[in-house]
C-alpha positions in Angstrom: -22.4 -0.6 -14.1 -19.7 -2.9 -12.7 -16.3 -1.2 -12.3 -13.2 -3.5 -12.6 -9.6 -2.5 -12.1 -7.0 -4.6 -13.8 -3.4 -3.9 -13.0 0.0 -5.5 -13.0 3.7 -5.0 -13.5 4.3 -3.3 -10.2 8.1 -3.2 -10.3 7.8 0.5 -9.9 10.7 1.0 -7.5 13.2 -0.2 -10.1 11.8 2.0 -12.9 10.1 5.0 -11.3 9.4 6.4 -7.9 5.6 6.2 -8.4 2.9 5.7 -11.0 2.3 8.7 -13.3 0.0 11.3 -11.8 -2.6 10.9 -14.6 -2.9 7.2 -14.0 -3.3 7.8 -10.2 -6.0 10.4 -10.9 -7.9 8.0 -13.2 -7.8 5.2 -10.7 -8.8 7.4 -7.8 -11.6 9.1 -9.7 -13.3 5.8 -10.7 -13.6 4.4 -7.2 -15.2 2.2 -5.9 -14.4 -0.9 -7.9 -16.5 -4.1 -7.6 -13.5 -6.2 -8.5 -9.7 -5.8 -8.7 -7.6 -8.2 -10.7 -3.8 -8.1 -10.3 -1.9 -9.8 -13.0 1.3 -10.1 -11.0 4.8 -8.9 -11.6 
């Protein structure tokens, strides 16, 4: 299975101190990713 992480909208400092804990846990628990796509800000 190929694992892909797609993320974006990283203006976190102006909205929140960090990403929600549940999102961080999901991202970390699914490592490694074969591809990461960043959509930009």
